[in-house]
C-alpha atoms as one frame of an Amber mdcrd trajectory, in Angstrom:
protein
  28.128 -31.602  17.576  25.548 -31.476  15.064  25.718 -32.988  11.986  23.340
 -32.937   9.075  23.301 -35.964   6.271  21.536 -34.922   2.896  21.914 -36.944
  -0.131  21.632 -35.432  -3.389  21.427 -36.630  -7.948  23.373 -33.024  -8.824
  27.136 -34.361  -7.976  28.158 -31.000  -9.668  25.853 -28.694  -8.123  27.119
 -30.254  -4.821  30.515 -29.825  -5.352  30.715 -26.116  -6.903  28.457 -24.993
  -4.026  31.599 -25.056  -1.551  34.550 -24.286  -4.404  33.225 -21.339  -4.904
  33.141 -20.376  -1.091  36.747 -21.634  -1.947  36.858 -18.714  -4.436  35.116
 -15.950  -2.713  37.593 -16.965   0.009  35.117 -18.021   2.269  36.294 -21.886
   2.515  39.053 -23.844   2.814  39.477 -27.142   1.047  41.094 -29.306   3.723
  41.326 -32.320   2.202  40.502 -34.946  -0.527  40.468 -38.300   1.094  41.465
 -41.183  -1.435  42.582 -39.281  -4.213  45.953 -40.303  -6.444  46.539 -35.791
  -6.085  47.610 -33.730  -3.276  44.531 -31.643  -2.886  46.446 -28.576  -3.273
  47.118 -29.162  -6.749  43.604 -30.946  -7.653  41.682 -29.169  -9.704  38.200
 -28.817  -9.904  37.309 -30.968 -12.990  39.494 -33.730 -11.521  37.537 -33.190
  -8.185  34.944 -34.161 -10.381  36.113 -36.765 -12.455  36.990 -39.202  -9.009
  32.796 -39.481  -8.465  31.919 -39.285 -11.776  34.566 -43.050 -12.361  32.114
 -44.466  -9.419  28.940 -43.355 -10.829  29.844 -45.431 -14.524  29.921 -48.245
 -12.075  26.583 -48.033 -11.499  24.160 -45.713 -13.724  20.666 -47.316 -12.103
  20.927 -45.380  -8.642  20.292 -41.904  -8.565  20.928 -39.489  -5.518  24.409
 -41.371  -4.887  25.711 -37.601  -3.749  26.234 -37.393  -0.029  26.719 -34.068
   1.947  27.430 -34.125   5.394  27.812 -31.202   7.566  29.511 -31.311  11.106
  28.893 -27.972  13.188  30.697 -27.833  16.428  29.752 -25.206  18.984  30.657
 -21.497  19.548  34.325 -21.259  20.996  35.492 -24.111  19.869  38.395 -23.279
  17.818  39.291 -26.876  16.537  42.484 -26.840  13.988  42.386 -28.306  10.684
  44.707 -31.428  11.885  41.854 -32.104  14.321  38.799 -31.203  11.957  40.105
 -34.072   9.642  40.889 -36.389  12.605  37.094 -35.859  13.627  35.844 -36.422
   9.969  37.745 -39.350   9.306  36.223 -40.923  12.403  32.746 -40.487  12.177
  33.040 -41.379   8.603  34.215 -44.193   9.246  31.494 -44.644  12.282  29.205
 -44.455  10.023  30.034 -46.817   7.474  31.969 -44.709   4.521  35.267 -45.993
   5.447  37.800 -46.173   2.135  34.953 -43.488   0.473  36.583 -40.932  -1.182
  35.701 -37.220   0.081  36.295 -33.678   0.140  36.146 -31.814   3.158  35.726
 -27.951   3.553  35.546 -25.571   6.357  33.672 -22.720   5.692  34.624 -19.364
   7.373  31.400 -17.396   6.927  29.535 -18.643   9.532  28.818 -17.768  13.076
  30.393 -21.229  14.568  32.624 -23.431  13.303  31.653 -26.361  10.478  32.719
 -28.100   8.197  31.036 -29.711   4.826  32.273 -33.224   3.657  30.993 -34.361
  -0.344  31.172 -38.161  -0.652  29.608 -40.836  -2.065  27.506 -44.242  -1.742
  28.615 -46.098  -4.584  31.680 -48.322  -3.866  34.552 -49.488  -6.237  32.746
 -52.797  -6.935  29.640 -50.683  -7.821  27.198 -51.430  -5.139  26.015 -48.822
  -2.937  25.856 -48.211   1.210  22.357 -48.494   2.147  21.570 -45.129   4.275
  17.947 -46.399   5.648  19.067 -45.934   9.117  22.312 -43.831   9.389  20.146
 -40.244   9.863  18.548 -42.160  12.465  19.797 -44.050  14.133  24.033 -44.848
  13.186  25.214 -40.872  12.940  23.681 -40.343  16.506  24.767 -42.837  17.835
  28.566 -41.832  16.302  28.347 -38.431  17.252  27.555 -39.378  20.751  31.225
 -41.573  20.815  32.621 -38.589  18.820  31.549 -35.859  21.038  33.240 -38.122
  24.300  36.649 -39.062  22.517  37.535 -35.937  21.895  35.775 -33.546  24.734
  33.427 -32.013  22.143  30.035 -29.897  23.408  26.979 -32.666  23.646  24.930
 -31.484  21.277  21.427 -32.682  24.037  23.407 -30.442  26.765  23.744 -27.103
  24.321  23.147 -24.344  26.528  21.212 -21.192  24.198  21.427 -19.106  27.218
  25.237 -19.221  26.607  25.564 -19.738  23.228  22.928 -17.595  21.151  21.860
 -14.750  22.985  22.711 -11.435  22.740  25.742 -12.955  20.700  23.980 -13.863
  17.950  24.870 -14.087  14.590  22.290 -14.146  11.889  24.606 -14.625   8.782
  25.818 -12.442   5.901  22.320 -11.017   3.627  21.661 -10.660   0.235  23.977
  -7.449  -0.270  22.950  -7.092  -3.880  25.848  -5.759  -5.704  28.832  -6.943
  -3.960  28.495 -10.188  -4.302  27.355 -12.882  -7.131  23.325 -12.646  -6.376
  22.805 -16.623  -7.407  25.951 -17.977  -5.181  24.330 -15.268  -2.375  21.005
 -16.741  -2.103  21.849 -19.871  -2.568  23.813 -19.961   0.959  21.125 -18.178
   2.814  18.645 -21.509   1.515  21.230 -23.847   2.348  22.682 -22.586   5.880
  19.119 -21.124   7.074  16.021 -22.000   5.575  17.291 -25.438   5.988  17.351
 -25.040   9.698  14.229 -23.518  10.667  11.178 -25.011  11.060   8.469 -22.827
   9.006   4.673 -23.724   8.027   3.777 -20.840   5.341   5.357 -18.984   2.528
   4.565 -16.158   5.485   6.797 -17.318   7.869  10.070 -18.221   5.049   9.248
 -14.689   4.497   9.414 -13.160   8.047  12.577 -15.536   8.147  13.895 -14.602
   4.843  13.473 -10.418   4.993  16.162 -10.754   8.279  18.790 -11.483   5.537
  17.353  -8.815   2.799  15.747 -12.120   0.593  12.117 -12.981  -0.128  10.284
 -15.816  -1.974   7.445 -14.532  -4.498   4.575 -16.835  -5.666   2.666 -14.771
  -7.642  -0.107 -12.949  -7.530  -3.356 -14.722  -7.676  -4.788 -15.387 -11.029
  -0.970 -14.995 -12.075   0.412 -17.569 -14.805   3.407 -17.887 -12.004   0.454
 -18.786  -9.263  -1.322 -20.939 -12.114   2.262 -22.947 -12.742   3.301 -23.746
  -8.712   5.842 -21.570  -9.721   8.233 -19.951  -6.973  10.932 -16.773  -7.533
  13.603 -15.604  -4.580  14.446 -11.707  -4.889  16.555  -9.758  -2.792  15.833
  -6.517  -1.005  17.146  -3.527  -0.524  17.650  -2.563   3.310  14.314  -0.788
   3.507  12.203  -4.259   1.991  11.788  -3.237  -1.551  12.875  -6.279  -4.248
  15.592  -5.582  -6.367  17.185  -7.313  -9.450  15.619  -9.894 -11.794  14.166
 -12.400  -9.493  15.573 -15.860  -9.740  13.690 -19.199 -10.696  13.337 -21.455
  -6.916  14.725 -24.842  -9.458  18.067 -23.149 -10.161  18.941 -24.033  -5.773
  17.376 -28.085  -5.943  14.541 -29.469  -5.591  14.623 -28.873  -1.681  13.568
 -25.134  -2.132  10.589 -25.086  -5.193   6.907 -24.811  -3.855   6.392 -28.429
  -4.086  10.036 -28.790  -1.861   8.929 -26.315   0.756   5.266 -27.442   1.283
   6.599 -30.742   1.627   9.241 -29.285   4.629   6.371 -27.262   5.780   4.608
 -30.497   6.343   7.125 -32.162   8.452   8.031 -28.417  10.436   4.140 -28.133
  11.796   4.674 -31.295  14.161   7.781 -30.433  15.125   7.479 -26.829  15.800
   4.593 -26.867  18.219   6.475 -27.510  21.360   8.777 -24.342  20.738   5.845
 -22.388  21.306   5.686 -22.275  24.573   9.318 -20.570  24.939   7.782 -17.582
  22.918   4.083 -17.062  24.649   7.344 -16.671  28.104   9.454 -14.593  26.701
   6.367 -12.103  25.142   4.564 -12.130  28.103   8.371 -11.100  30.180   8.898
  -8.954  27.333   5.441  -6.916  27.777   5.465  -7.164  31.661   9.161  -5.763
  31.703   8.148  -2.402  30.615   8.073  -2.639  26.865   5.585   0.258  26.418
   6.473   0.987  22.442   6.786  -0.849  19.697  10.767  -0.672  19.774  11.512
  -1.447  23.070   9.058  -4.436  22.668  11.082  -5.176  19.554  14.871  -4.560
  21.239  13.547  -6.698  24.663  12.975  -9.569  22.012  16.268  -9.422  20.555
  17.991  -9.776  23.712  16.450 -13.148  24.469  17.117 -14.123  20.767  13.544
 -13.340  18.649  13.182 -10.891  15.374  10.031  -9.310  15.273   8.934  -8.766
  11.528   6.057  -6.844  10.214   5.697  -8.780   6.415   4.322  -5.438   4.340
   0.184  -5.830   4.319  -1.364  -5.695   0.988  -4.538  -4.065   2.915  -4.267
  -1.170   5.436  -4.998  -3.529   8.172  -2.095  -5.506  10.232  -3.229  -8.600
   9.776  -2.311 -11.176  12.569  -0.969 -13.523   9.710   1.259 -10.389   8.746
   3.393 -10.197  12.089   6.291 -12.767  12.334   8.279 -14.257  15.478  11.478
 -15.602  14.072  12.789 -17.453  17.420  16.916 -18.204  16.581  17.316 -20.677
  20.436  14.743 -22.747  18.761  15.278 -22.255  15.171  11.072 -22.018  14.610
   8.918 -19.502  12.843   5.729 -18.281  13.990   2.839 -16.071  12.844   0.907
 -13.958  15.498  -1.876 -16.133  15.325  -0.133 -18.936  16.427   0.483 -17.508
  19.905  -1.901 -17.932  22.826  -1.861 -16.540  25.923  -3.943 -14.687  28.744
  -4.965 -11.184  27.516  -6.199  -9.429  30.755  -2.510 -10.832  32.465  -0.077
  -9.016  30.222  -1.841  -6.455  28.953  -2.213  -4.778  32.334   0.443  -2.621
  32.318   1.513  -2.801  28.795  -1.107  -0.329  27.558  -0.599   3.156  29.930
   1.570   4.063  27.036  -0.539   3.902  23.980   2.319   5.486  21.709   2.094
   4.791  17.610   4.531   2.386  16.000   6.832   5.761  15.042  10.738   5.547
  14.383  12.664   2.542  12.390  11.858  -0.335  14.020  15.466  -2.176  11.894
  17.464   0.736  12.459  20.768  -1.664  12.352  19.037  -2.603   8.077  17.082
  -5.391   8.616  14.237  -6.089   6.601  10.804  -4.878   7.623   8.193  -2.318
   6.758   8.994   2.169   6.686   7.603   4.659   9.736   5.631   5.771   6.787
   4.041   1.777   6.728   3.465   1.676  10.453   1.255   4.322  10.720  -1.423
   4.979   8.065  -2.365   8.316   7.449  -5.727   7.930   8.683  -5.165   6.630
  12.224  -5.991   2.716  11.793  -3.854   1.336  13.437  -4.157   1.665  16.796
  -0.619   1.738  17.826   0.733  -0.741  20.429  -2.852  -0.933  21.524  -3.741
  -3.000  18.049  -0.872  -4.452  17.601  -0.742  -6.765  21.004  -4.632  -7.169
  20.908  -4.087  -8.913  17.393  -2.016 -10.634  19.372  -4.230 -11.430  22.270
  -7.119 -12.150  19.689  -8.296 -16.145  21.164  -9.173 -18.112  18.707 -10.757
 -21.453  18.474  -8.318 -24.227  17.329  -8.852 -27.126  15.966  -7.418 -30.763
  15.897  -3.846 -30.312  15.305  -3.250 -33.884  14.622  -2.682 -34.164  10.714
  -5.663 -35.899   9.490  -3.052 -38.697   7.435  -1.836 -39.944  10.750  -5.337
 -40.661  12.974  -6.437 -43.998  12.203  -9.452 -45.037  10.702 -11.534 -47.127
  13.163 -12.070 -50.670  11.502 -15.516 -52.171  11.062 -17.195 -54.998  13.422
 -17.742 -57.667  10.907 -21.437 -59.008  11.454 -21.774 -62.578  12.057 -25.383
 -63.766  10.405 -27.064 -66.828  11.263 -26.617 -68.914   7.741 -29.691 -71.531
   7.200 -26.301 -74.451   7.336 -25.787 -73.641  10.790
């Protein structure tokens, strides 16, 4: 079981996000704990009113809305009664006993999970302190629940079994089939929040798999000058469609400022994950992936998606080649990969086929065949692509300058006339 705890200032958004899924038949409201009316008879306004009355008791507290996600391993088919019991025990263990909450079971992901909406405000107006809940209290409660209910432990999940060929990335943004704002919010909440990215290029590589893009504007544009960010749906071929939506619509976490904070935190977290991608790529090349489609297919078997971002020029750059590793939930650019070129490219370059054919036959976003092969042959097929991956670059120190300790100046003692 994996738990995710987030705090929010918007009670309305936290509840309406789940209620919209209920209307779309993608979720079910299982329980409304400590409400005077049964959950089947409650209206949306009554669900909001219960929390608003508590908020009126302490108007100084701001981020009082707590959303908790309890994620279970694929194959654990838990009944609604068992989900209610697990949620009740978990909330009691983390100090939310007696607090009102709404429990939603979501049905639109590849694994069973529930969302909980509750508040830190108590009936007497005081607040529940959240300082150690995420880092100390919640992990301890999770381990106890895993043992008590016989759930698969989060630190012992077999990625090879759960997330290889049977991996389901979730639902793409299908323009015209579903309300676009809700569809984008679903991808941002369920996908972007869980993957480690360090730049907008990496984020767009991930969003391309869901037919979505984040656009910060052209250099010199008003959007870029004001540090704005827009989210826009894409056609299956990768071209934008529809009206872009402001990032502030989906909360501060998905604005440019919020994403930059996430990028800074993810930079250190994803460093250990690159070793696996290097190994997978070497194995794919040595196992007979002699052309682009074979390489892409081999990587997908190992839970890695290869995405080519649309280049601004005719030359494909390493920054525009993105690897999305679903097992470690990390995104890397080709310029970050490090492995010895001669040992890997010995047999892979024997077949110098050009990058032709649709790289995403199942509709995943990417470049079209015409964009793979330039008319003047400036792309040298697989050879050029792999040499970009293997290009060695001098790395500077990975440590964030803000984390480095400054040397203290030694005090110099001078003799005075009084000694």
